[in-house]
N, CA, C and O of each residue as an XYZ file, in Angstrom:
364
protein
N     -35.927    143.099      2.295
C     -35.386    143.023      3.628
C     -35.285    141.554      4.028
O     -36.217    140.779      3.811
N     -34.165    141.182      4.605
C     -33.954    139.800      5.017
C     -34.845    139.468      6.206
O     -35.192    140.336      7.006
N     -35.204    138.199      6.304
C     -36.031    137.752      7.422
C     -35.232    137.847      8.712
O     -34.049    137.510      8.757
N     -35.898    138.311      9.751
C     -35.244    138.426     11.049
C     -35.161    137.044     11.680
O     -36.184    136.422     11.970
N     -33.930    136.563     11.892
C     -33.757    135.232     12.468
C     -32.856    135.241     13.698
O     -32.865    134.276     14.463
N     -32.085    136.296     13.907
C     -31.204    136.361     15.075
C     -31.983    136.928     16.257
O     -32.775    137.858     16.105
N     -31.750    136.363     17.419
C     -32.482    136.767     18.612
C     -31.565    137.579     19.530
O     -30.401    137.232     19.727
N     -32.104    138.653     20.080
C     -31.409    139.469     21.070
C     -32.302    139.535     22.299
O     -33.477    139.888     22.202
N     -31.751    139.199     23.442
C     -32.520    139.234     24.681
C     -32.161    140.522     25.421
O     -30.991    140.802     25.679
N     -33.175    141.285     25.749
C     -32.976    142.530     26.484
C     -33.759    142.434     27.788
O     -34.983    142.304     27.774
N     -33.063    142.498     28.898
C     -33.741    142.443     30.190
C     -34.250    143.826     30.552
O     -33.530    144.817     30.432
N     -35.503    143.883     30.999
C     -36.150    145.131     31.383
C     -36.935    144.901     32.660
O     -37.314    143.776     32.986
N     -37.168    145.982     33.368
C     -38.081    145.898     34.497
C     -39.500    145.758     33.928
O     -39.734    146.086     32.765
N     -40.419    145.285     34.720
C     -41.805    145.222     34.240
C     -42.334    146.591     33.802
O     -43.109    146.680     32.849
N     -41.924    147.643     34.485
C     -42.367    148.993     34.110
C     -41.791    149.401     32.761
O     -42.495    150.000     31.948
N     -40.517    149.086     32.511
C     -39.911    149.402     31.216
C     -40.589    148.632     30.091
O     -40.840    149.181     29.018
N     -40.882    147.365     30.337
C     -41.554    146.545     29.320
C     -42.948    147.088     29.034
O     -43.373    147.133     27.880
N     -43.659    147.499     30.079
C     -44.995    148.073     29.886
C     -44.900    149.365     29.082
O     -45.725    149.610     28.201
N     -43.905    150.188     29.378
C     -43.720    151.436     28.632
C     -43.386    151.138     27.167
O     -43.879    151.819     26.268
N     -42.558    150.134     26.930
C     -42.224    149.739     25.556
C     -43.472    149.289     24.811
O     -43.688    149.679     23.664
N     -44.285    148.479     25.451
C     -45.518    148.008     24.814
C     -46.466    149.158     24.494
O     -47.096    149.174     23.436
N     -46.566    150.115     25.406
C     -47.432    151.284     25.184
C     -46.909    152.107     24.003
O     -47.682    152.528     23.143
N     -45.595    152.332     23.968
C     -45.014    153.097     22.858
C     -45.229    152.383     21.529
O     -45.544    153.010     20.518
N     -45.054    151.065     21.544
C     -45.237    150.293     20.307
C     -46.683    150.384     19.833
O     -46.938    150.590     18.646
N     -47.620    150.233     20.748
C     -49.036    150.293     20.381
C     -49.419    151.679     19.878
O     -50.210    151.809     18.944
N     -48.856    152.714     20.500
C     -49.210    154.074     20.084
C     -48.494    154.493     18.804
O     -48.827    155.527     18.224
N     -47.525    153.714     18.360
C     -46.792    154.020     17.123
C     -47.413    153.312     15.935
O     -46.717    153.006     14.967
N     -48.683    153.053     15.989
C     -49.350    152.418     14.854
C     -49.430    150.918     14.998
O     -49.330    150.187     14.013
N     -49.609    150.461     16.208
C     -49.748    149.021     16.480
C     -48.526    148.221     16.052
O     -48.660    147.101     15.559
N     -47.349    148.779     16.234
C     -46.112    148.028     15.980
C     -45.919    147.013     17.097
O     -46.404    147.197     18.213
N     -45.208    145.950     16.782
C     -44.803    145.045     17.855
C     -43.654    145.719     18.605
O     -42.983    146.606     18.077
N     -43.447    145.285     19.831
C     -42.324    145.821     20.608
C     -41.008    145.539     19.882
O     -40.108    146.378     19.865
N     -40.906    144.349     19.284
C     -39.677    143.988     18.561
C     -39.435    144.927     17.385
O     -38.306    145.359     17.153
N     -40.501    145.246     16.636
C     -40.342    146.147     15.486
C     -39.950    147.546     15.949
O     -39.129    148.203     15.309
N     -40.529    148.002     17.051
C     -40.164    149.315     17.582
C     -38.689    149.340     17.968
O     -37.983    150.307     17.680
N     -38.227    148.277     18.618
C     -36.816    148.201     19.005
C     -35.931    148.168     17.763
O     -34.909    148.854     17.723
N     -36.303    147.383     16.743
C     -35.513    147.339     15.499
C     -35.408    148.728     14.871
O     -34.331    149.154     14.453
N     -36.542    149.426     14.810
C     -36.531    150.773     14.216
C     -35.701    151.747     15.050
O     -34.996    152.596     14.505
N     -35.789    151.617     16.364
C     -34.998    152.497     17.233
C     -33.503    152.253     17.050
O     -32.715    153.198     17.003
N     -33.118    150.991     16.947
C     -31.706    150.651     16.727
C     -31.251    151.180     15.376
O     -30.153    151.724     15.256
N     -32.086    151.024     14.365
C     -31.739    151.498     13.028
C     -31.589    153.026     13.001
O     -30.736    153.560     12.292
N     -32.424    153.719     13.775
C     -32.401    155.187     13.769
C     -31.299    155.768     14.651
O     -30.939    156.936     14.501
N     -30.765    154.972     15.562
C     -29.766    155.478     16.508
C     -28.460    155.778     15.794
O     -27.936    154.950     15.049
N     -27.945    156.973     16.033
C     -26.671    157.402     15.439
C     -25.836    158.012     16.555
O     -26.198    159.051     17.108
N     -24.725    157.374     16.885
C     -23.904    157.825     18.012
C     -23.395    159.243     17.803
O     -23.297    160.004     18.765
N     -23.068    159.615     16.572
C     -22.576    160.976     16.301
C     -23.678    161.989     16.599
O     -23.420    163.040     17.186
N     -24.910    161.667     16.191
C     -26.024    162.567     16.482
C     -26.281    162.649     17.982
O     -26.646    163.708     18.494
N     -26.092    161.532     18.690
C     -26.288    161.541     20.140
C     -25.252    162.434     20.814
O     -25.583    163.189     21.729
N     -23.993    162.353     20.363
C     -22.949    163.223     20.922
C     -23.279    164.684     20.641
O     -23.098    165.547     21.500
N     -23.761    164.952     19.441
C     -24.135    166.316     19.080
C     -25.291    166.804     19.952
O     -25.292    167.947     20.410
N     -26.259    165.944     20.176
C     -27.398    166.313     21.027
C     -26.927    166.570     22.460
O     -27.408    167.496     23.114
N     -25.999    165.764     22.944
C     -25.445    165.975     24.288
C     -24.713    167.312     24.368
O     -24.853    168.046     25.347
N     -23.928    167.625     23.329
C     -23.221    168.910     23.286
C     -24.208    170.079     23.291
O     -24.003    171.071     23.990
N     -25.274    169.954     22.509
C     -26.282    171.012     22.466
C     -26.973    171.177     23.819
O     -27.259    172.296     24.244
N     -27.235    170.070     24.483
C     -27.869    170.142     25.804
C     -26.963    170.865     26.797
O     -27.431    171.684     27.588
N     -25.664    170.561     26.753
C     -24.723    171.256     27.646
C     -24.642    172.740     27.305
O     -24.554    173.582     28.199
N     -24.673    173.062     26.015
C     -24.636    174.466     25.587
C     -25.880    175.207     26.068
O     -25.786    176.335     26.552
N     -27.042    174.574     25.936
C     -28.272    175.204     26.418
C     -28.237    175.426     27.918
O     -28.709    176.452     28.408
N     -27.681    174.469     28.650
C     -27.558    174.627     30.093
C     -26.644    175.807     30.420
O     -26.942    176.600     31.313
N     -25.532    175.921     29.695
C     -24.607    177.036     29.894
C     -25.288    178.362     29.582
O     -25.138    179.329     30.330
N     -26.043    178.415     28.473
C     -26.779    179.637     28.142
C     -27.779    179.993     29.235
O     -27.967    181.169     29.548
N     -28.412    178.995     29.808
C     -29.359    179.249     30.894
C     -28.684    179.906     32.080
O     -29.207    180.865     32.647
N     -27.507    179.385     32.463
C     -26.761    179.986     33.579
C     -26.273    181.385     33.213
O     -26.349    182.314     34.017
N     -25.772    181.517     31.989
C     -25.268    182.813     31.535
C     -26.381    183.847     31.500
O     -26.179    184.994     31.898
N     -27.547    183.449     31.029
C     -28.691    184.359     30.964
C     -29.069    184.831     32.369
O     -29.291    186.021     32.593
N     -29.140    183.899     33.303
C     -29.501    184.261     34.674
C     -28.486    185.238     35.263
O     -28.866    186.216     35.907
N     -27.208    184.980     35.046
C     -26.170    185.879     35.571
C     -26.230    187.243     34.882
O     -26.066    188.276     35.531
N     -26.463    187.246     33.579
C     -26.574    188.507     32.835
C     -27.737    189.335     33.360
O     -27.596    190.542     33.557
N     -28.870    188.711     33.585
C     -30.029    189.436     34.116
C     -29.740    189.980     35.518
O     -30.143    191.094     35.853
N     -29.039    189.185     36.335
C     -28.674    189.659     37.672
C     -27.782    190.895     37.580
O     -27.981    191.868     38.307
N     -26.803    190.850     36.685
C     -25.901    191.988     36.531
C     -26.630    193.206     35.952
O     -26.357    194.337     36.354
N     -27.541    192.985     35.028
C     -28.315    194.111     34.490
C     -29.171    194.757     35.565
O     -29.285    195.982     35.613
N     -29.774    193.948     36.429
C     -30.556    194.501     37.542
C     -29.679    195.339     38.457
O     -30.077    196.427     38.874
N     -28.492    194.842     38.771
C     -27.570    195.590     39.634
C     -27.148    196.889     38.967
O     -27.073    197.925     39.628
N     -26.873    196.851     37.673
C     -26.486    198.049     36.930
C     -27.632    199.052     36.903
O     -27.414    200.254     37.057
N     -28.835    198.565     36.710
C     -30.010    199.437     36.691
C     -30.185    200.133     38.039
O     -30.494    201.323     38.092
N     -29.987    199.386     39.125
C     -30.092    200.007     40.462
C     -29.011    201.073     40.649
O     -29.293    202.150     41.174
N     -27.778    200.785     40.226
C     -26.693    201.761     40.352
C     -26.968    203.001     39.507
O     -26.684    204.120     39.935
N     -27.513    202.810     38.322
C     -27.855    203.940     37.470
C     -28.926    204.796     38.129
O     -28.827    206.023     38.135
N     -29.943    204.158     38.682
C     -30.989    204.900     39.399
C     -30.388    205.698     40.552
O     -30.738    206.860     40.755
N     -29.477    205.070     41.312
C     -28.827    205.761     42.425
C     -28.009    206.949     41.926
O     -28.043    208.022     42.529
N     -27.279    206.765     40.834
C     -26.457    207.826     40.278
C     -27.310    208.985     39.793
O     -26.997    210.143     40.067
N     -28.396    208.683     39.068
C     -29.285    209.733     38.591
C     -29.937    210.486     39.738
O     -30.110    211.702     39.664
N     -30.298    209.775     40.796
C     -30.879    210.434     41.978
C     -29.848    211.352     42.635
O     -30.186    212.456     43.064
N     -28.589    210.901     42.717
C     -27.536    211.723     43.314
C     -27.282    212.967     42.462
O     -27.092    214.057     43.002
N     -27.277    212.814     41.144
C     -27.079    213.975     40.260
C     -28.237    214.954     40.391
O     -28.028    216.167     40.354
N     -29.428    214.453     40.540
C     -30.593    215.311     40.699
C     -30.492    216.102     42.002
O     -30.848    217.280     42.046
N     -30.009    215.453     43.061
C     -29.834    216.157     44.343
C     -28.750    217.236     44.219
O     -28.870    218.305     44.817
N     -27.705    216.961     43.452
C     -26.639    217.953     43.288
C     -27.129    219.163     42.498
O     -26.719    220.290     42.773
N     -28.003    218.935     41.520
C     -28.550    220.033     40.730
C     -29.494    220.897     41.528
O     -29.680    222.075     41.223
N     -30.092    220.315     42.550
C     -31.097    221.064     43.337
C     -30.499    222.036     44.294
O     -31.225    222.724     45.011
C-alpha cells in the first residue's frame, strides 16, 4: 500500500468529531483518519442506491400491511354481522 501523503480537510461540528473519535476507538483503536479511509474505501454508490430503494420498499410494505390489516378487520366485522343476520333469519 502506498504511503498516504495527500491531505483532505473535512469540516465537522465538535459533536461529529467526538462521534468519529469514539467510533474509531471502538473499532480497535483505529485513528480517525484510518476509519475515514476505510469508510471511503467501503462506500459504493450503487449499493447505497440499492439500500435506499430497499428502504423505500420496506416503508411501502409497512403502509400496505397497515392498510391490509385495516381492511381485514373491516371484513371480519362485516362477516360477523352477516353471520348474525343469517342466524336471526334461521330462528
